[in-house]
C-alpha positions, 0 to 999 in steps of 0.5 A: 656265451659260446663254447670252447677254450680260452688260453691266457699266457704271458701275464704279469701282475704289477703292484701300483699304478704303473705297468712295467714292461713284460719280462718273461723268465727263461726255462732255466730261471723257472726251473731254479725257482721251482727247485728251491721248493722241490728236487729229486735225484730220481728220473721216475716218479717215486713209488709209481714207476721205479723201473730204472736205477738211473740217478740212484746212489750206489754206496757201500754201507757198513753192517748193523751197529753204525749210527749213520753212513756218510753219503754226501748228496748235494742239491742242485739249488739251495732250498728256501728252507731246510727240506724234508728228505725222503729215501726211495729204493730203485726198481720197486714200488715199495713205500718210501724209506727203503734202499736196495742191495745192488748185488741181490736186489733185496729191499732193506727197510728203515732208511732215512736221511739223518735229520741233523745232517740235512741242510739247505744245500744237501745232506750228509748221512743216511741211517739204514738197518743193513745185515752186512757190508755190501753196496746199496742203491737209493734215490731221494726227494727233498721238499721244502714246500710251504 
């Protein structure tokens, strides 16, 4: 009944009556296992600290009237199920679903990954309402949480 902290580490549970030898996973194995459920092209937390354009795509999008823009973003790890892809603009704390015009920094709304082009390995298109053919930047997250 004293006070303090108890740390428990390197635990392995085995089904059945026989204890198997402890087999720790490497950092790379754990990261790949986690990325099956969630991945981000962003180097910062979306909508919180978008202070960098690192890891943002930079695409030339056509003017209004198109149904989608090919961008081809591949995931590092195949997802466990078709993920939900969310688009984010860099250098802003604006809500999801926006992209940023590279030359002026203007934020454009209504940007989504086309759901019919999202698969376990990546996505092929986004749809965004843009007023002219310019270069735009965005990042994405892909979640296939349970």
